[in-house]
N, C-alpha and C positions, 0 to 999 in steps of 0.2 A: 644165474642174478645175485650182485652182491648183496651178503648176507647185512642186515643192518647194524649199526655200531651205535656207539653210546652217545659219541656227535649226534648221529641222527635222533635219537631219544631226547635229548639235548632241546632240540629243536622243533621237535614235537612239544615238549611240555611248555615252551614258549608260546606256540602258536595258540594250543588249544587253552591251558592254563595258566598262563600268564605270567609263570615263572621263569626267572632267569637263571635258577640254578635249582638241582634238588638238595633236599635236607641231607646230612648226615646220616649214611648207612644206604639211602636210598638208591642214589647212583650206583653202588655196587651192587643191590639188589637186581636192578635192570640190567647190569652187565651180565650178571649172573644167568638171569632169564633168556637173555638175547643170546647167550654162548651156549644155551640147549642143557646148562645144566641142571640136574634136580635141586629145586632151591626149596628152601625152609626160612621164612621170615617172621623174625619174631620184634615186634615193634609194639611198643605200649600203647595204651591209649592216645589218640591223639599224634602218633608217631607216622601219621600219612602211608599207611600201609594198602590202600588202595592205588595210590599211583603206581606201585612196583607191577602192577600188572595191566591198569588201562595205559600207563605209555607203551610199555611193548607190544600192546596191543594195535596202537595207532601206526607203529612201523613195521610190523610183521604183515605178509601178504596175504594170509588166511584168517580163519576163523577165531576169535578166542571163547572160550569155554568159560562161563564163570559158575561155578557150584555154591550155591548160599542156601543157609538155611531158612531165611524168613522173607515171606511175601513183600513184608513192608520194608524190608533193608533191599530187594530187588528192585522195587517200583522206586525208591527213594532215588537210587544211585541211578537208574535209567532215566529218571527223569531231570537228574542232573547233566547226565552227558548229554542229553538231548539239547539242553539249555546250551552248551558249549558246543554245539553243529557236529556231534560225534553219533552216527547211527548205531543205535543198540536197542534190543528188545529183551522180554523174559518169557518164558513158556514154565508153566504151573497149574495145577490141579483146579485151581479158581477160573481156568480159561475155560469158555465151549471147547469142543473137542473139533469143531472146523477153525476156530483162532488160531488152536495148537497146529493146526496141519499146514494153515495158512502163514504162521511165523517160521516153520521149519520150510517150507518150499521157497519162501525169501530168501531164508540164510542159505540155503541150498544154490540160488541166484547169486550169491555175493550182497546181500542190499546189507547186512550189517558186519561192522568190527566185533561186537560182542553180543554174545548170546546169555543170557543168565537163566539158570537152571536151578530150580529144587533136586537134592539127591534122588528123593522119591521117585522122581519122573524118567533116571535111567533106566528103569526095570519095567516100562511102560513100551508095549508092543510099537507104539509108533514112533517112538524114539530108537527102538532097536532097527527098525525099518530103515529109516532116513538116514539114521547116523553114518554108515558107510559113506553117502553122497555129499556127506559135507567136509570142507575143507580145511579141517581144522588143524591149526599151528600150536597152539598154547590150551593147556586148561590150568587153570585155577582155582585151588579149591580155599573159598574164602572163610574166615571163622574156623579153622581147621580144628581147633581145640573139641570141637562137636566130635571128631572120630574118637575120643577116649572117654573111658569110662570115669576115669578121674577128673575129666574136662567138666567145668561147672553147667554146661547146655549138653549133656551126651544125647545122642542121634545115633540110632542103630544104622539107619540107611547110609551114614557117613561110612563106614566101615567096610562098604560094597563099593566105593566108587571105584577103586583098582580093578576090581574084578568084572564091575559090567561094561569099564571102557576097555579091557583085555585085548580088543581086535586094532585098537587103534597103531597107527602106523608108529616103529620105535624114535623115527624124528619128532613127533610131538614134544614139545617142551612143558615140563610142570613147574608149578609153584604152590606152595601152600603157606597161607598167612593167618596169623593169630596174637593176639594181643596178651593173652592171658595162659602161658604153656611152664609149667611146672615140669621138672626133670621127668616126671613121671607121665607128662601128657607128651612131651617132646619123643620121646623115647616109643612110646604106644603110637604116636599117629605117623612116625617115620617106618614104623614098622608095617602099619597098616595100609600106606600109601605104597610100598615097597620101594622105595628111595636108598638104593643101593649106596652110592656113594655122594650124598646129598653136602651141598653147600647152604652152612647154616650159618644166617647174617641176623645179628641182632642190635637193636639200637639201645639196649641196656633199661633197666628200670631205674635209675636213678634219675629224680626230678628235682634239681637243687631247688628249685623256686616253689616248693611245695612245702610248708612248715606243718607237718602233721602233729595233730593233738588229740588226743583223750584224755574225757573226763569222765570218772567213775563218781556215780552220785544217785544217792534216793531223791533228789532233787533236782530231776531232770526240766521238767518245766522253766525252773528258773534258769537254770543254764542254758536251756536254746533261747531263753528270750536275750539273755545277754549277749549271747555270741552272736545271733541275727543282726541285734542292735548296733553293737560293733562293726560286724562284718558290713553292712549296710552302708555304713561310713565310706567304705573302701569300693563299693561296688555291687555288681550282681551278684547273686547268689542260688542256690538250690537247698531245699530241706527235702531229707527222702525218708517216707516212715512210711509203715505197714499196710495201714488203713485208709480207706478213702475218706470214712468220716474224718478222723485224723486232720487228712490233708485238707479237708473243705473248713474244719475247725481253725485249725492255723491259717491257714490262708487268711480266713475274714477278721482273725483277730491280729496279724500283722497290719492286714490294710486298716484296721482301726487304729492302728498303732502309728500311722503315716509312714508306712512301708509297704507301698501298694504289691499286691500279692495275689498269684490264682491258682486254682489247685489244676493238678494233672492226674486220672486215672483211669482205668480200664473203665470206669461205668459212666465216662462223656460220651459223646458220639464223638465220631472219627475227624470229623469237619471241627468240633468245639477243641477237639485235643491241639488238630494242626493249628488252628488259630491262635491258642496258649502259646505253644511252641514257637511260630513264626514271632507273634508279638515279643516275647523273651526275649528271641536271638536279636532281634532287631532294636530292643530296649527301649519299646514302649511301656513296660513297667519290671522292677529289678529283681523281683523275688517271687520262683516258682516252689511250690508244695506238692510233692508227686512221692507216688509210689514207684516202684522197680521198672515200671512201664514206661517210664521217661528215660530217652536215652538214644531211641533208633533215631540215626542221622543227626545227632546234633553237633553242630560245631559253632560254639561262642567262644572267641579267644580271652573274651576279657571277664570271664567268671571268676570272680575272685574269691567266693569261698562256697564249700558242698559241705551241710551236716547233716551225717548221718544221726537221727533223732531216737533208730533202733537198730539194734546188731544186725547186721547182715549176715547170712549162712556160711560164706565162704570169703575167704580171701580174695578169689580173682572178681567175683562181684564186686566187693568193696574198692578195688584198688581200680577196676574200669568207671565205678562212678563216682568215686572221690576224684579221680584222674582227670574229670572234667573242667577241674579247676585249673587257671593259669596256663593255659593251654598259647599264650601269648607270652611267655617264659617271666611275667612279672610275678612277684610275692603274692601267693595266694593260700587259703588256709582249709586243707581237709579235716574237719572235725569229727570226731566219734564220742556220742554221747550215750552211757550205758550206766546199769546198775547190775549188781551182783548176779539177781534172779534171770536175768534176760538170756544166760547160755542156757538154765535149766528149761525155760519155755520153748525157745527153739529147738533144744533136742528131743521134748516130749511133741512138738509139731511134727519133725521130721518121723518119728515111731507111728505118728498117728496117720503119716500119710502114705501108708504102707499097708494096705486093709490086707485082711487074711483070705486064702482061696475061695472061700463062699461067699464074700460080697463080689471079687473078682467075676464069676461064673453068673451072679444074680446080674450084674451090670451087661456081661456080654449076650446073656441070653434074651436080656431084656431090649437090649439096642438092637439085637437081631429081629427080633419080633416087632421092634418100632419101626423098622427100617422093611419090613414085610418081607426078610429072607429066609428062604425055604431054607431045611435041610441040606446041605450040599452042593447049594446055588452060590455062585460069586457076586458078589455087589461090582458094576463095571465101574463106576464112579461115584464120587464123594456128594454126599447129600447133606442138607440141614437136618439137625435131630431137635424136637422141641423137647428141652430137658425137664421140664415141668410135667410133660405127660410120662417121661422114662421116669422119672421119680416117685410118679404115682403108680404106674406099671410093678415098678422094685421095691418099691417100699424103703428106698433110700433118699435121702436128702439130697438136694443139688450139690450142695457144697463136698459131702462125700462121693457124687458121681464124676466131679470135676478130677479129684484123685484118685479114683478109679481108673477113669480114661486116660488119664497121664500116666498110669504105672502100666495099660494095656495096652500104649502107643510105645513107651520104652522097650516092652516085649516083643512088639512090630506085630502084635495082634490086630492094631485099628492104626489108622492114620487120622490125626487131626490136623487140619489146616486153616491158618488164619487167613481171614482176609485183610488187604490193606486197605481196600473201601467197602463199606456195607452196599449190597446190592439189592435191588428189587425184581424179582422175577414175574411175571405176567404173560398168561395162556388166553386167549381168547375162546371162548367156549360155543360163540355163534358164527355163523357165516358172514364173510367181506361185506355181502351185501345188506343181511341183515345190521350190521354194525352200521354203515353207512345210513341206513335208512333212519336209524335210531337216533344216530348225531343230527340228521336234517329237521327232526323233530321237537328236539330239544331246544332249549331255552339258549341263548348266548352264548353265558359265562360257560355252563354245563358241556355245550357243543363244542367251543372252544378247548378247554380242556380234552375232552375224549377224543378229539381230533388230533391235537398235538401229540397226545399218549401212544396213536395209533400210529402216527408217521414215526415218532420215535422206537418204538418194536417192531414193527413192519412186518410183512407176511411171515417169518416162521414162527411168530408168537400165536397164529392159529392152526400150526400145527403141533405145537409143544410150547412147554414154558421158555420163555429167552429173557436173559438176564442182563441187566443196564447197571452203572454205578448209579447208586443213589443221589448223591449231591450233583450229578449231571443233571438228572431230570427235575429234581427240585427247580436247578437253574432255567432249565427249559421251559418249565410248564410255570413258573414264576410263584411258589407259595414254598410256606415253610410245614416242617416234618408233617406236625399234627392235620394240617390242611391236607395235606398228599396222601396219608393213610385213610384219614375219614374219606376222601372223594373215591378211594381205591375199593373203601368195606361198601360203599352205596351200591357202587357198580358190580361187587360181586356179591353182595348178597338182597339186597333190593331190586336190582336190576338183572342180574343173573346173565352177564354181558362176558365175564371173565372170572379166571382163578387168579388169586395173587398169593406171592410167599416172599420172606425177607431172608437175607443170608448177610452174616457178618456180626451178628450181635452174638454170635457163639461161634467155635470152630465149625468147619464139615466133615463129617465124618466118614470114614472108610473103612469097612471092615476086610483085612489084606485077602485074607484066604478064603474057601470055600468054607460056609457054616460046619461047625463042626457038630457031634451030637454032644459031646461032652470037652469044657473047655480044657485044653492041653498046654500047661506052660511047664515052664524051667525053674522049680521053687529056689533052686539054689541060685540062678541068676536074677530071680525078682527080688531079692532082698539083700542080693550083694551090694547092689548100688546104695542101698538104705544105709548100708555099714562104711561106705566111701563117706556119704554127705556128714558120717557122726563125726568121721577121724577129721573131716574137713573143717567141721565145726570146732574142734579142738584147736585148729590152728588158727581160728578166727580169733577164740577166744584168747589164744598166747598172745596175739598181736595187743590184744585190749590190756591186756595185765602184765604185760613185760615191762622190766627196769631198764633195759638196755633201749638204745636207739630203735625207733620206731622204721625210720627208714632201713637200716641193717637187717631188720628182721624181716621187710616186706621182701627187699633184694635175696636173701639168703632162700625164701620160701619159693620165689621164683628162677632159683638154681643160680645166682649170680656169687661167685667167693671171694674173698678179699676187701668187701666193701666196709670202709671206713664212718663211722657216726658222723652224722650230716650238721650236729652243732646245732641244728634251727629246732627240732622236732621238744615237745614238752619234756620228754625226760633229758634230752643234750641240756636244756635250757636249765631244769633244774641244777643238774650237776654244777653247771658253771656260775648259778646264783648263789652256791653251797658255798663259794669261794676256796675249796680244795683245788690249788694249783698243783700239788706235787704229791707223790706216793711214794713212800718208802721202799728202801729195798726190802725190809721185814715184811712187808704187807705182802709186794709182790710174788717173796718166795714161798708166803702162806699159801697163796694162791695155787702157784705152781707145785708146791708139794699135794695139794689137794687133788688137781687135775695129772698128778702127773702117770697114773694107771688107765684112767677113762674120764670121760666127759662127765660133769654131775648138774643137776639144775640150780637156779639161784636158791631154791629153798634148803637144798641140802647144803650148799657152801656155807648160806647164813647159820643153819644149825650148827657146823662146823668150826665154825668161826666165833661164832656168838656175836657178829659185829653187828650196829644198828644197820638199817636199812640205807641210810643217808650214807654212811661210809660204803657199805659194799659196793654201792651203785656207781660211786665216785672212783673207784678202784678199778673196778670191772669195765666202766667205760673207759678210764684209762688206757688198760690192757687190749682192749678193742680198738681205741685209735692208733696204739702204738703197733697194733698187727701182732700182740704177744698171745692174745687167744682168740678162739672166732668164735660163733655159733654155730653148731652143726645140726645134722639132719634136717635141712630146708626147713627151719622156720619154728619149732621146737625151742624151749629154752633152755638151752641145755649150751654149757661152755664147755670147751676142751680147748688145750695147748695148740698153739700154731704150729704147723710142721716145717 
């Protein structure tokens, strides 16, 4: 059969997505994939990475497997594909076993073009049995930076992808995609995926329409109010803050000032979060005040400003969040507001986020006890855990529990699975005849509720817990969340007809290995990632404090060389306003002498030259612009002579 061509891909792009042509770089990536080259796609946030595997999936004969890290991301992309008339589905540990089995059977029978899967599922017995029966033609590793310990979302299971899929035919095509790959991450993920002669396609990290701006101030509140008031005149925007409380307070504050705003954070119900996101994207109100929980699946081209009210931990996170501004190519403003104590505060949080061994052991033992997991036994499927009970059992606060469980996940001791939508599980503990008789004797409203509930959950709920998405049940029963829970509590506690449990408010938890008598961990590995995060925080602080071009700093950090000052960031504008249009040969020679043997920080250069900061910034920015010097070591504020 004739191999699909780029022309075939362009036809699919038009048919399903309605685009006449690929964006720059997309066509190259698609052609590389179709030609069977191992391909790494490095596109910035909003660069259109997904199409680089979704379009090939539509012109290849076989099945495309998409390995994705988050349940919410899978669900979001599958929903979007279905709206386009594309057959796609996902499997992950939130689905009951019979549903996973049915979807794999459907995949075997050619019912899907794309199958999204969490990396942890690759080690399951069901997947290993079914994999040889699937006509797999393309493997797409999405969010590939998760492979690397240097990636800001490191996931150990990602490192085993090639190993677990080692039995695949050599004809299977491979593509990995990420928006945030530093040189270290790029090298690490290529090694882990065993790409021998990869075709690396990058869209570059230059965003000429973004005017990067940083405000260092002790009066953060005043600067935020000014920035948002000014930005709101240009269009919609986002404020990123660290705490739920601040999100609520600032949303109320700006709404009261005539700038309609809504909060977005993990404390809101999923349905409410989805509503806020949909309404903001649609333009119903201009401002979202959010924690970093806001971001999944956001595509609003006309977002004009993104303000970070607190310093992020990493440049990857900052670039990804700030990059949501100006996706339509119009001038937009990523703004960072910080004070000099922010770095010390974040450093302290990183250090606190790595509990001692005794704390990890307490949490592990308490978790196994809470799950009623006997010594040497294996947990078969993820389960909901009551964190309040676990905190009482261990004597450790819920916030510390969250931290400890995150570390145990990183060490592959446990698996935490976020649910895209909250689910309700019901197990009827009486016979069907008894329940039907109870319904007949009940009053109309109660009988209708219970009859509808029984029809939704069906026969399986009489044998064991059966789970259904809570928003779906609320709609079917025509009740709100409080009415729903109150009714189920009556049926469970007073009438003793059923047992009920709720999933999704916390991650589901699964202990990955047989219960150990004593928790065994690699201490060096445990604290290595802490040191990586501290190093990343240094780079983030360097961005905030650099006197050079902000965009040059970012592009150097992500591995680009030869970048020229953007002319639009606050530092470049400051140089232009200073009125210094020429630099003397004596000044140039003085810098050349200082940098002749090795690179130097701006602080060292200032000490040696005794120049004031304005003059020094002007000279260095001129030399950067003319490529006489460059910033060395990917992101640190170290200048060296260009070679």
